[in-house]
C-alpha positions, 0 to 999 in steps of 0.5 A: 250340862247347859243352863239357860235363863229364860222368861216364862210366858205369862199367858199360861199363868194369867187365869190362875189363882194361887191357893194355899194347901195348908202350911205353905203360907210361911214358905210362900212369904219367904219366896215372895220376900226373896223376889224383892218387890215382885207383886206375884209369886209365880212359883206358887202359881205354877205349883197350883196349876193343874198338871196339863197346864203345868206341863205346858209351862215347862214345855214353853220353857224348854222350847224357849231355851232352844231345846227339842221337845214336842210334848212334856209327858211327865213332870215331877217336883224334886228336891230344891237345887240351890234353894230354888224350886225344881221340877224334872220334866220328861219329854216325849223322847224320854229326855228329862230336863230340870226346870228351876223356877224363880219367884219372878217368873224366870226359869233356868232349864238344865238339860243333858242335851248339847245343841 
């Protein structure tokens, strides 16, 4: 497995508004505290995105990691890995990648594909 730290493209998040779905305020505050001084919580913003835009964020993360993916067809949030919010993003070729999102906008892509 391979881990690559990348910075997410902020353009996809620029027009997004974070919304609290109820009960999440305490969790969001904890994430913001962990972010140590960052004004924005990108985990909350990515979570609040419509599915197609969220898939675009994961696509960009996977491609920026140098991995092959033409389209993210499905993404689902899974159990946190090492206390980091994690999604399983599946590309058009059926290969799934784990995308761990940090509050500061950085992502770690874990892939079964070797380069």
